[in-house]
N, C-alpha and C positions, 0 to 999 in steps of 0.2 A: 589905061593908066589913071584916068579920072575915077574909075570905079574903085581902084585900090586906094587913091587918096581919100575918097568918100568913106571907105571902111576905116581908114586910119583916123579920120576926124570924128565920125559919128558912131563907129563901131559896126560890128556885123549886124546887129539888130538896131541900127540907128533909127532915131525918130524921123518922122516925116518933116518936122520943122527944121531939123538940122540939115536934112537933105535939100529941102527947099531953099534954105539960106545959102547952102554951098552952091546950088545951081544958079542962084541969082547973083551972088557976089564972087564966087570962086575963091573966097578967102577962108582959109582954115581957122583964122582967129575968130571971125564973126560967126562962123558955123559952130565952133566950140563954145563961144560965148552964148549963143542962143540955146545951146544944149544945157549949159549950167545955170544960166540966168532965167530961162523961161521954161524949158521942157521939164527938167528934173524937179524944180520947185513946184511946177504945176502938178506933176505926178504925186509928189509928197503931199501937197495940199489936198488932192483928191483922196488919198489914202486916209489922211487925218479926218477929213469931213465924213467919209464913209464910216470910219470907226466910231466917230461921235454919233452919227445917225443910228448906228446899230446899238450903241450902248444905251441910248435913251429908252427905247421900248423894252430892252432887257431889264433895265433898272425898274421900269414901271411894272413889268411882269413879276419881278421879284417882290416888289412892295405889295402887289395884289395877292401874291401867294402867301406872304406873311400875314396879311390881313385876313385871308380866308381861313388859314390855320387857326388863328386866334378866334375868329368869329365862330368857327364850328364848336369850339369848346365853350365859348361864352354862351352860345345858344343852349347847350346842355345845362350850364349852370343856371341860366335864367329860367329854363323850364322847371328845374328843381325849385328855385326860389318862388316861382309863380305857383307851383303846386302847394307849397307850404304857406303861401300868402304873405310872405315877409321879404320880398325881394330887395328892400332898401337897406338891409342890415349890413351886408358885407360888400355893397356895391363899390365903394371907394377902394377897398383892398383888391378886389378882383380887377377893376379897371387898371390900377397901377401895375398889377401883375401882367395883364394882357399887353399893355404898352411896352413893358420891359421885354417880354418875349418877342414881340414884333420887332422892336429895335435891334435886338441881338441877332435874330434870324436875318433880317433884311440887310443889316450892316455887313455881316460876314459874307452872305451870298453875293451881295453887290460888289464887295471887294474882290471876291474870287472871279466873278464875271468880268469886272473891269480889268483885272490883271491879265486875264486870258485875251480879251479883245485888244487891249493896247499892247500886249506883248507880241501878238501876231502883227499888228500894225507896225511896231518898231522893227521887226524883222523885215517886213516888206520895204520899209523906208531905207534900211541899210542896203537891201538889194538894189534899190534905185540909185544910191550914191556910189555903187561899185564895190561895196564890201561883200566878200564871199560869205554867204550865210551857212554853207555846209559845215565848215569847221566849228562855227558857233553852236549849231544844232548838235554836232557830235559831242562837243565839250559840255553842253547843257545836259545831254543824255547821261554822260558819265557822272556829272555832279548830281543829277537827279537820282541815279542808282545809289550813289554814296549816301545821299540824304535819306533815301527810302530805308536803307538799312540802319542808319544812325538815328533816325527820328521816327521809328515805328510807333513808339508809345505816344508821341505827340499827335501823329496822324490818327491813332486809335482814340485819343482823347477828343479830338475835333469831331470825328464821326459819331462817337457816343453822345457828345454834347448836342450835336445837331438833331439826332433822333429823340433825345430827351426833351428838347424844346418843341419839336414838331408834335410829339405824342403827348405833350403837357403832363409828363410824369410828376413834376413838382415845379414850384415857382417860389419867388421871394415871399417870405412870410410863412411858408409851410413848415410843419414839424415832421421830419422824416427820420427813418432808421435805415442806414446804409450798411449795417453789419457791425462794424467796430465802433461806429459813432452814431449817436442820436442827438439831434439838435434842430434849431430853427435855421432855415435857409436865409442867408443874408445877401448872397450874390450868386448868380448863375451865369457862367460864360461857357463858351464852347470847349474850353480846355479844363477848367476846374470849377468845382462847386464849393462855396464857402459856407460853413456851418458854425453856429455858436451853441455849445451844449449848455446844460442847466447850471453848470458851475462858472460859466462865462468864458470858457476856453474856446478860441476860434480855431476851427479845423479847415484846412484846405485839402479837399479830396479830389484827385484826378478823376475825370469822368470815366476813363477806361477801367478804373479799379472798382467802380460801382457795379457789382454783379446783380444785385437786386435791391429794390427800393420799397420800403414800407412807408406810405404817406399817411400820417396820422391826422391830417387836417384838410382833406380835400372834399369840398362841398359840405360835408357834415362830419361830426365826430360822435362818439358814444362813450359815456361814463358807465363802467361796469363795476358795481359794488357787491362784494360778497360779505354779508353781515352774519356773524355767528352769534347764536343764542344758546342758552343752556338746554339740556334735554328735557327738563321738567317745565319748560315754557309752553304756554298755549300758542302753538305755531300759527294758527289762523289769526289770533289776536295780534301777534307780532307782525304778520304780513300786512294786516290792516293798518297798523301804526306806521309801518314803513311807507305804504302807499299814500297815507294821508300826509306825512311829512314831505314826500316828494311832490305831491300835488300842490301843497302850500308854497313850496319853493318855485314851482312852475308858474304860479299865479302871482308871485311876489314881485311887484314892479319896482320895489326899492332895492332889490338885489342887483348890483351892477357888475358882479365878478364874472358872470357868464350868462348866456342866454339859452334856455331850453326851448327847442323848436317843436316838440311833440310831447304828448302825455306820457309821463313815466310809466314803466311797466314792471311789476313784480312778477318775475318768471317762476318763483316758487322755490322748493327745496332743491338746492344745488348739490349738497353733499351731506352725508352723515359721518362726521369726523370723529376722531378719538376724544375730543374735548367738548364738542357741541354740534349743533345743526346749523348748516350754512344756508342762508336765504339770499337769492340773487335779485338785485335791482338793476335795471338798465335804463339809462336816460339819454335821449338824443339831444345833442347840443350843436351850437354853431362851431365852425372849424376851430380847433385848438383851444376850446373852452371847456373841455371835458374834465380837466384837472381841477380848475377852480370850482366847478359845479360839484365834483365829487368831494372836495374838501368841505364845502359848506353842508352837503348832505350828511357827511359823517358827523359833523358837529351837531346838527339838528336831530339826527336819529339818536345820538347818545343822550342828548337832553330829554328827548321823548321817552326813551327806554328808562331813564332814571325816574321820570315822573310816574311811569307805569309799573315800576319795580320789576322790570325785565332784566335779567342778569345776562351780561355779556361774559361768557365763560373764560376761564383761565386754564392753562394746562393742568389736567388732573390724571392721576394714575392710581390704580388699585394695587396695594402691596400686601402679599400674603406672608404672615409671620408664623414660624413653627417653634414650639417649645423645645427645650434641650432634651427632655426625656423622650420626646417623639423622635428627635434626631438620633439619640443613642439607640433607641429600639430599632430604628431603621438601619443603623450601621452595625448592629449585633450580627455575628455570623449565624447563618441558618444551621439547624441541626441536620447532621448528615444521616440520612435514612437509607443510604445505599448499603445493602447487605455485604457487598464485596469489600467495603471499607470499614465495616463495623469492628470496633475493638472488643475482643473477648477477654474477660478476666480469667486468670488461672484458677484451677480448682484447688480447694483446700487440701493440704497434705500432699499435693502433687510434687 
């Protein structure tokens, strides 16, 4: 009889504290009070403390992971900057970009880890206070399936954004081409990438819709100029002038529109076009500065060509004119020499 009362008070899997209190006092009230005032709160406290202890090293590991991901790409950038001997030029830009990537990665991964840890802890606490967890898990499973079907694009956006940040495909300040839009990256999140194009329009592109990315400003850029000259131009002289103008801009410390990081190269004759000969010039620049450098080079090359009397050709065509008598002769029917179709005049007196 006492065993049945103990099970009624403390349950089938009753705690030792409740059983001890029942043995000492024989009172169902004090036994139940010890169960709800001491035993269950103690179990809940232990669950909370364990969850907190687990979350700390997990957060620390996520921060270290984010720092390692950023550091790996920063080492590649610094190696490139050291090789060119000018590592201080874009240091501030890249540091801000690395901080932004690290913050985005660590914040999202930490949120996911915290939600998982504390969600499990909450279920365990509910189990301790007598709430049946099985129906909750079943309902959560049904809701999860519904959300999985209804939010596939959102999940795809988050996964794509995570890999973009980990692989450092682009960052804030980069100029990228994502297919339909080309612009400067203003914000990168796990769900959407914000771009501003040359006309000032802001585009919000879901990450899952970015099938391929052309980064026009990562580590370094290149200005490619195809300069056309007339066919009667001394091509070697023209190439020398182009090379001289590009070298002058490379060494011009007063030019602040862009920075050339290596000696310009004239690659030579690129094409023999219908109107002129195309000479290609390539110039290596700092990230996203190729357009400013190219504009300045076009201006200086035009001025140098004017001084050297080198013609930049315009569209030309050769037109053949035929006189009317030639056309008439060409259109005159040919004499029929076929004997089967020859016309025979009748004989006289016939």
